[in-house]
Every structure is written in structure tokens, then in C-alpha cells.
C-alpha positions in Angstrom: 0.0 0.0 0.0 1.3 3.4 -0.9 0.4 6.9 0.2 0.1 9.7 -2.4 1.2 13.2 -1.4 0.9 16.4 -3.4 3.2 19.1 -2.3 1.7 22.5 -2.6 -1.5 21.2 -4.1 -5.1 20.4 -3.2 -7.3 17.6 -4.5 -10.8 18.9 -5.4 -13.7 16.7 -6.3 -16.3 18.5 -8.4 -19.2 16.6 -10.0 -17.4 13.3 -9.6 -14.4 14.8 -11.4 -11.1 14.8 -9.5 -8.9 17.8 -10.1 -5.5 18.7 -8.6 -5.3 22.4 -7.7 -1.7 23.4 -7.6 -2.6 26.7 -6.0 -4.2 26.3 -2.6 -4.8 30.1 -2.2 -8.7 29.9 -2.7 -9.2 27.3 0.0 -6.9 29.1 2.4 -8.6 32.4 1.8 -12.0 30.9 2.4 -10.7 29.6 5.7 -9.2 33.0 6.6 -12.5 34.8 5.7 -14.5 32.4 7.8 -12.2 32.9 10.9 -13.2 35.7 13.2 -10.2 38.1 13.7 -8.5 37.5 17.0 -9.8 33.9 17.4 -6.7 32.1 16.2 -4.8 31.0 19.3 -1.4 31.9 18.0 -1.9 34.6 15.3 -4.2 37.2 16.9 -4.2 39.3 13.7 -5.3 36.3 11.5 -8.8 36.3 10.2 -11.7 38.6 9.2 -12.8 41.5 11.4 -16.2 42.0 9.8 -18.1 39.7 12.3 -18.6 42.7 14.6 -20.9 44.4 12.1 -23.5 41.6 12.3 -26.7 43.0 13.8 -25.8 46.7 13.0 -28.1 48.8 10.9 -26.7 48.8 7.3 -25.2 52.2 6.4 -22.4 53.6 4.3 -20.0 53.4 7.3 -20.9 49.7 7.8 -20.5 49.1 4.0 -17.0 50.7 4.0 -15.9 48.8 7.1 -17.0 45.5 5.7 -15.2 46.2 2.4 -12.0 47.3 4.2 -12.1 44.4 6.7 -12.4 41.8 3.8 -9.6 43.5 1.9 -7.4 43.6 5.0 -8.2 39.9 5.7 -7.2 38.8 2.1 -4.1 40.9 2.0 -2.8 39.3 5.2 -1.6 36.5 2.9 1.8 37.5 1.5 1.1 35.8 -1.8 -1.7 38.3 -2.5 -0.5 41.5 -4.1 -3.9 43.2 -3.9 -7.6 42.6 -3.9 -10.6 44.5 -5.2 -13.8 44.1 -3.0 -17.3 45.0 -4.2 -20.1 44.6 -1.6 -23.6 43.8 -2.9 -26.5 43.9 -0.6 -29.5 41.7 -1.6 -32.2 41.6 1.1 -30.7 40.1 4.2 -27.7 38.7 2.3 -24.5 40.6 1.8 -22.2 39.3 -1.0 -18.6 40.2 -1.5 -17.3 39.9 -5.0 -13.6 39.7 -4.8 -11.0 39.9 -7.5 -7.7 38.5 -6.2 -4.8 38.4 -8.7 -7.2 37.4 -11.5 -9.3 34.9 -9.4 -12.9 35.8 -9.1 -14.4 34.8 -5.7 -17.9 35.4 -4.3 -18.3 35.2 -0.6 -21.7 35.4 1.1 -22.0 36.8 4.6 
């Protein structure tokens, strides 16, 4: 019996198709976005600070804080040179459309 290891890659199964993603950035960013800032036991600056806006009345200030927190969270990863964040409010859902080094990512809050 042999183990298979992919260095610097992720295995993704999508619609019964197995793909090898050499770039693990999208998975790692999803984890970082879902981690409340300050909750990592060792890296206190790791994560997303936007959790504190939940329950607040939506305003331009909240909109800007959300966009800035997401951008700050993403740019914590030294592999990311920059990110564009567009916030779209649809009813009770807030979606962040993020362009990261050519990757398009949609994150729903």
C-alpha cells in the first residue's frame, strides 16, 4: 500500500471529477475569511474583522468597514498582491465579489 502526497496542491472533487489544484490560495482564503479576527490561538491578527458588524443597521459606514475588513483579511496572505472588493446587498444577504490576482471569488455573509 502506498500513500500519495501532493506538495503545494489540493485535491478537489467536483461533480465526480477529481482535479488537482496546484494553487491552494482559494481554499486558504475561504478559511481565513470564515475565521473571526482574533480567534486564532497563536496569530491574533489572523482572520476577518467583519463579524462585529452583524446586527448593525446597514449604512455607508458599515459598507466601507465591511469592504475594508475583507480587503485587509485577504491581503494578510503575503502571496496576494492586492484585492478588489465589491459589496452587494440583496435583502438580508451581503455578498462580497472579490478579484484576487485574477481569481474571481464570491463570498456570502
